[in-house]
Legacy VTK file of the C-alpha trace (Angstrom):
# vtk DataFile Version 3.0
C-alpha trace
ASCII
DATASET POLYDATA
POINTS 62 float
97.387 -2.917 -142.971
96.995 -6.323 -141.335
99.948 -8.617 -140.943
100.795 -11.164 -143.631
99.445 -14.007 -141.473
95.959 -12.486 -141.639
95.640 -12.152 -145.393
96.441 -13.943 -148.594
97.389 -12.441 -151.912
96.287 -14.112 -155.125
98.375 -13.724 -158.284
97.358 -14.090 -161.913
99.875 -14.215 -164.775
98.838 -13.558 -168.374
101.310 -13.607 -171.258
100.904 -10.635 -173.588
103.371 -10.940 -176.444
106.886 -10.519 -175.032
105.521 -9.336 -171.673
103.584 -10.753 -168.750
100.717 -8.991 -167.009
100.677 -9.789 -163.294
97.610 -9.071 -161.183
97.769 -9.194 -157.373
94.534 -9.370 -155.373
94.280 -8.880 -151.606
92.015 -11.546 -150.100
90.591 -9.343 -147.327
89.741 -6.179 -149.233
89.476 -7.405 -152.815
91.893 -4.631 -153.805
93.493 -5.460 -157.140
96.561 -4.046 -158.886
98.248 -4.994 -162.139
101.723 -4.512 -163.499
103.636 -5.585 -166.572
107.076 -7.124 -166.859
109.227 -8.817 -169.466
108.468 -12.461 -170.214
112.136 -13.188 -169.471
111.735 -12.132 -165.809
111.320 -14.807 -163.177
107.869 -15.420 -161.752
109.198 -14.560 -158.267
110.488 -11.166 -159.469
107.148 -10.380 -161.094
105.287 -11.441 -157.935
107.467 -9.178 -155.806
106.841 -6.221 -158.120
103.074 -6.747 -158.006
103.129 -7.289 -154.227
105.030 -4.028 -153.672
102.472 -2.186 -155.766
99.591 -3.817 -153.863
101.099 -2.921 -150.475
101.583 0.691 -151.584
97.927 0.863 -152.704
96.706 -0.608 -149.416
98.774 1.901 -147.406
97.258 4.791 -149.409
93.746 3.502 -148.778
94.114 3.124 -144.985
LINES 1 63
62 0 1 2 3 4 5 6 7 8 9 10 11 12 13 14 15 16 17 18 19 20 21 22 23 24 25 26 27 28 29 30 31 32 33 34 35 36 37 38 39 40 41 42 43 44 45 46 47 48 49 50 51 52 53 54 55 56 57 58 59 60 61
C-alpha cells in the first residue's frame, strides 16, 4: 500500500435513522468500503472506523 502522502481518502456520511453509514473511497484504486455507526458517535470516530476497514481491504488486495 502506498504511503498516506500519495493517496487521498474520500468520506461520505449518510444518516439512516439513528445510525450513520460511512463510506471511505481510496483515490488511487477506487476501492470503496462502508460501515455503520451510531448517530451519537463523533465524525472523527466514524472516519477512523471506515479508514481502518479500508486499509484492511487494501492490504488483502495487494
